[in-house]
N, C-alpha and C positions, 0 to 999 in steps of 0.2 A: 504494500500500500504506500502511495506517495501523496503528499499534499504540501501546500505552502501556507504560511501564516504570517500576517503583518502586524506590526505594532511598535511600541517603544521598547527596544531591547535593553534589558538591564544586564550589562556585562559585569558581573561581580568580580571576576578575576582581574579585569583591567580597570575596574572602578569607574566605569563610564556608562552613560545612557545615550542611545541614539535611535533614530527611526530606521526601521529595516524590515527585511523579509527573510524568513527562515524556510529553507526547503528540507523536507523530511522524506526519506525513502528507506524502506525495509527497517524501520525502527531507529535509524540514525540520522543525524543532521548532515546533509550533503552540501549545503551551501548557506551562507549568510551574507546578504548584501545590504548596503545602505540605500534606502530609497526614501522619498517623501511620501508620507502616508497620512490619510485623514483619520486613521484609527487612533482613538485616544487611549486604548488599553495598553497595559504594560506586560511584557513577557519576561519572566525571570526563572532561575532554577527552582526546582521543587524543594520543599522543606524536608528536613531529616530530623527525626527524634533520635538523639545520639545515645540514649540509654532508656530502655523500657522493658518491663516484664509484660508481655502481651497478655499473659494469664490474668493479670490483675484487672483487665477490662472485662473479665468474665466471658470473653468471646474467643473462639478459636481463631487462629491467624487469618483465615480467609474472610471471616466476618469483621475482624478488626480492620482489615484493609478496606473493606467496603465503606466503613465509616470515616476512616482517616483521609482517604483521597478527596473527600468533599472539602476538606480544609487545606488542600494543597500539599499534603504529606505524600511523598513518593517513595520513601524508604525509612527503615528503622534499623537501629543497632539493638538487637533483641537478645536479652539474656533469658534462656529457658530454664533458669534456676528453679522456678517454682514447681513446674511439672517434673523437673529432675529430682526434686526432693521426694516426690510422691512415687515416681515410676522409673527413675534412673535413666539410663541411655535410651530405653524404649520410649520414654516420654519425650526426650529431645528429638528423636527421630520422627515421632508423631507430628511435632511442630514443623519440622523441616518439610515433611511430605505434604501436610495440609497447606503450608504457605506457598508451595510450588503450583498450587491449583488455580491461583489468581494472578492477574497482572499487577504485581506489587513487589518491591524489592526488600525482602527480609534478609538481614544479615545477622545470623545467629552466632552465639559464642558457646564455648564449652564451659559448663558450670564448674567452678573451681572449688566450691565449698558445699558438698553434699555428703553427709549432713553438714549444716552450717557450723554446728558445734557438737561436742560430745555430751552436751547437757540437755539434750532433747531427743525424742524418738522420731526419726524420719522413716519414710517408706522405702528408701533405697540408699545405696552408697555409690558414689562416683569417685573411685579411687584413681591412683596414678595410671593404672592400666587403662581404665575407661577414658580418662582425659587424653591419653595418648591416642586411643582409637578415634576419638572425636576430632582431635586437632589434625589428624591426617585427612579428614574429609574436606573437600574443597568448599563445601557449603558452610563450614565453620571457620570464621575469619578472625577470631580472637579468643583469649582466655577471659572468661567473664569475671565479674568483680571479685577480687580477692578480699573477702570479708574477714578472714582470719588474720587481722593485722597483728595480734599478739604472736601468732605463729611466725609471721614474717620477721618481726622484731627479734624473736628468740632464735631464728634460724631453724625452725622445725623442718625435719628432713622431708616429710611428705609435701608440705607446702612449697618448699624450695624446688622439689623435683617437678611439681606441676608448672611452676614459673619457668624453670629451665626447659621444659618441653615446649612451651610456647615460643621461647627464644629459638629453640632448635628448628622449629617449623616456620620461623620468621613471622610470627603472629603476635600482635600487641597484647598487653595485659592490662585489663581494667582494674581500677582500685576501688576501695571502700574503706575509708579511714577517718571516721568522724572524730573530730576534736584533736587530731594529731597536729602538733606544732613543732617548730624548731628542729632540733637534732633528731628527734624521733620521726618526724615527718620526712626528713632527709634520708634516714636509714630505710624507711619504707619505700621511698621513691627509688633509692639507689639499688634496690633489689630488682629493678627493671619494670616497675609499675608506672603506667603512663597517664592515668586519668583519675579523677575523683569527682563524685557527684554528691558527696556528703558534707560539704562545707556549710556551716551554719552562720559564719561571720565573714566579713570581708578580710579581717586580719588573718584568719585561718587560711582563706583562699590565697592571700598574698604570700604567705609563708610557702605554700606549695607551688605557686607560680614561680617564685624565685629559684626553686630547685628544679625547674624544668617540667613540671607536671601540667597537663591540660585540665582546666576546671570546667565542669558542666554546671550550668545554672538550671536547677531543678524546680519545676512547678507542677506537681501532680495533684491528685485528689486530696491527699492528706499532707504530704511534705511540701512546704512552700518556702523556697529560699530566694526567689526572684528579687524581692525588695532589698534583701541583705547584700546581694552580690552584683546587681545590675550596673552600678556606677563603675565597677572595674572594667566594663567593656569599652569605656572611652580609651584606655591605654593598653589593655591586655586582650583586645578582640582576636589577635592572631592565635591565641591559645585558649579560647573559650568556645563553648557550644551550648545549645539548649537541649533539655530533655524533660520528659514527664515522669520517668521512673515507674510510677503506678498511676493508672488512669481508669476510674470506674466508667461503666458504659454510658451513663447519662451525661457525664462530663465530656466524654469523647464525642458524643452527639453535638454538644455545644461548641466544641472547638479543640484545637490541638496546638501545634507549634506556631500556627498563625496568630494565636492570641498573644504569645510571648513577643513575637515580632512587633505587633501593634503597640504593646505596652512599652517595649524598649524604645520605640520611636517617640512615644509620648513622654518618655523620660529625657528626651533630648539626645539620645545616642545617635550618631550619624548613620544614615541609611546603609552605607556600604559596610560599616562595622557590624551592624546587626545581621545583614544578609550573609556576610562571611561566616558568622557563627552559626546561622540557621541552615545554610546550604553548602558551604565550601569546606569548612574545617573537618566535619565528619568524613567527607569523601577522601580528603587527603590523609587523615589520620588512620583510617581503617582500610584504605585502599579499595574503596567501594567502586563498583562499576556503575556509577550514577552520573548522568550527564550534567555538565555545568554550562550549557549554551555555547559550546565551542565546536568548531568544525570536526566532524567525524565522531562526536560524542553520541552516546545514546540519547534519543529524543525524550528526555525527562524534563519537563518544564510546566509552569503554570501561567495562567493569564489572570491578571487582577485588574480591577476597574481603575484604581489609582494607587499612589504610594503613601496614602494616609489611612484611608479606611481599610485598604487591603482586602476587599471582598474578592474571594476566589471565584472566578467565572468558569474556568476550565482547568482540568488537570490532565496531563499527558504522561504516560509511562511507556518507554520504548515506542513512542509514536502513536500509541493507542489512547484515544480519549476515554478516560475512566471516570470522570465526573464533570458535570456541567450544570451551572446555575443552581448549586446547592443540592443536586441529586446525584447519587452514586450510579454509575453505569456498570459496575461489577456485579455479576449475578452470584447468588448464593450457590454453594456447591455441597453435594452430599458428603457427609463425614461420619465416620464410625466413632464410637465412644471407647474410652480406655480408662480404667480406674483401679484403685487399690484401697479397699475399705474392709475392715474386719473388727467391728466392735458391737457390743450389745447395748440396748437402751438402759438408761440409768434411772434411779429413783431419787426422791428428795433426800432420803437418808444418805445416799452416796455423796451428797455435797454439803452435808452438815459439817460444821467445824467446831469441835469442842473448845470451850473457853479456857485454855490453859492460862490465859491472861485476857483482860479486856482491852489491852493496849496493843496495837498492831502497826506494822509498817505498811504504809499505803502508797500505791503508785499514783502519781499525779500526771494526768495527761494535759498537754497544751495544744490547743487547736492549731493545725497547720505545721506541727513539728513531729518528728519521729522520736526525738529524745524525750525522756520522761524525767520527772523529779520524784522525790519521796518525802513523806512526812509521817510523823507518828500521830496516831489518833486513838481515842477511846471509843469502842463500839458497844452498842447495846447488846445485852445478853438475855436470851429467853430459853428457859429450861437447859441452862448451861451450854447453850449454843450461840455463837456470834451471828449477828444479823446485819443486813444492809441498813443504812441510815440515810434517808433522803434529806433529813434536816441538815446533815453535814455534806450532802451530795457525795456520799461514799457508798459504793455498791459492791456486792460480792462478784468476784471474777473467777471463772472456772475454765480449765483446760482439760479436755478428755482425749486420751490417746486413741486415734482412729484406726491404728494399724494392729494393735494387740489389746486384748482385754486387760485393763489396769485401773486402779482407783483414780478418780479425778484429782487434779491438783487445784488448790483453792488459795485465793488472795483477795485483796481489796483494791478498788480503783476509785479515784476522785475526779470530778469535773465532767462527767457525761451529762448531768442535769436531768436524768430520767426521773419522773415522778411516779410512773407505773410501767409495768411491762418488762420485757427482756428482749435482747437481740443475740443471735448466735450466727457463727459463720465457720465454714471449713476453709475459707481463704484466710490463713493465719500464718504469716511469715515466721520462719522459713519452712518449717516442717509440715505445716498445714494440717495440724490436728484441729479438733473442734474447740473453738473459743467462744465464750458467752459471758454476758454480764446482765444484771437485772435487779429489780427491786425485791422480788419474792423468789424463794426457791422453787415454788410451783411453776412460775413462768419460765425461769431459767431451764428447768428440766423439760418443759414442753417444747421450748425452742430448740434445745439440743436433740431431743428424741425425734423431732420432725426431720432433722438433718441426717440422723442415723438411718431413718426409714428410707429416705430417698438417696442415701449414699453421697451426700454432699450438697452444699448450697448455702444460701443465707436465709434467715428466718426471723420473724418477729412474733412474740406471743404476749397476750394480755388477757388473762382469765379465759373467756370463751373465744377470743380472737386468736387465730393462728394463720399467719401468712408465710409461705415458703416459696423461694425461687430455687428450683433444683439446678445443680451444675454437674451433670453426669460425666463430663470429661475430667477425670482426676479429682473431682470435687471442687474444681476451679473454674471450669468453662462450660458454656452451653453450645450446642451445635445449631440452635435456632437463629433466625434472622436477628442481626445485631440491634436493629431499631426496636424490635419487639422486646428483646431482653433489656434494653435501656429503659423502656417504658415500665416493664415489670419491676426492675430494680428501683426505679424512681418511686413507684408506688410503695414499696416496702420501706424505702428511705424516709419518705414523707410520713409514713405511719409512725416510725420511731420518733421523729421530730414532733409529731402531734402529741406524743406522750411526754414531752418535756425536754428531749435531748437538745442540747444547745450547740453541738458540734456540727460543723459544715458537712463533714463526711464521716458519720459515726461508724459505719462498717469498715472503712479503711483505717480509721484510728484504732478500732478494735483489733483489726488484723495485725497491726504492728505491736500490740502489747505482748505478743509472743516472740518478737524479734530480739533475740538475746544479744546480738552483736551491736546494738545501739544502746548506750547508757540511758538512764541510770538503773532503773528497776523494771524487770519484765517477768513474765510467768510462762514457764514451759510445762509440758505434761509431767515433768519430774519435780517441779517445785519452783519457788520464788528465786529469782536469779539477780545477783548484783552485777550489772554490766561494767561498773568501774573496777571492781576487784576481780571480775570474771570468775565468780564462784557462787554457789547457792548460799542463800541466807534464810533466816527464819521469818515466817509471817508475823510472829510475835516479837514485839519490840522489847529490847532489854532495858 
């Protein structure tokens, strides 16, 4: 197929804009000429999400693509770490094969930390041998985020072998080092780790930039670091990118990297700096075969109405029109399901916590952040059992091992704002056990058991009300139409907020309360975990 398209061509590589005509043949740009044109639209390279877990959208890759192209996204750097924790290499291969069925450029990595830590139960292990197997595949372009930063700093043999394998196959290594500064950051980077998407402050990002690391500005459904980091793009744009990391389906319907581009421009960041981060830097860093509007490039580009509103009118991938005027042109594809689930329903007695003391260590969540804090609090006691307390906005938090029968682990969490009801999810980073919180034990149990019955999903329970969104692919994703899933998820999300939850993304925030590699206090299926000391701690305060 061949065609031509005219407009104002935004040549980011050469930092210029000119009127011109692009000729496309067999998926590649065969000619670019300067002409006078009356077309007011602008043609520019497509956007790239430089770090995302597709699984967090609750959509399989083919459905993620259908939604993303509407916003001008043509490619992602995708870490299949989530499904890897559930199903190992088989899960990674599921993502690769499904992603190939649609006209979209998925660049997957080899998960480096499965399980993420030894302090939780995952469904699989991706060891050195499995990483070696994955890195030899041409579809795997990098070693995904090395979350075990203590292992890097201590020179752990297994960790270092995985990094060395990536270097052997000439593939880059992604980082994950929240809070590392100074010499510890330098030591982590010197191990050969090239990016980080976990910076919470500009000072932290500057430390890592000065040691040669690429910094990703993350703005997802729960973790939001745009405001803290965006001013760095004035001077450091050659070494910065945009990413979402985790994006729930209703948020993906609303927008993607295009939203960050517009926000950056509104902050006064020069256009070409922004577009270099959004379009060029990921291609260069990861060696992606994504076009940048140059002769002989793949015809991957977007058409926008102007350079302020940035409304995406058309998206092309390999010369194929995949989205037009807000509508996806990618068809849904038939997909199989794959899962790993082996646990029985629980009772209220299973989540009772005997009052060894009425003073407990409480996890404090902060809206828009993955990091948590901790505080001591006195909890009400009934029949020698500790209870949730909405007057303090402190709720019981429960994690259930989904892979093997085991007693639930229990802790307490503050700042959800719930006045009634409970929410539960099997999207619980990184091992994806069942996680739930709520006002009453009865509602928590109902929410959990509904997910056990359907082998994964998200749920909301409040006395006689029970709503469940099943996620049959690894308990993480649905094979249904992405727009339908987004609508269903939005309904459950609104239900939780109608019961008092004050968080913008309650399910995403809940999912990260099991993420042990982010400080300070988290809960795994094995117990309460101190992310600063990297060891278990007691629920009861001393």
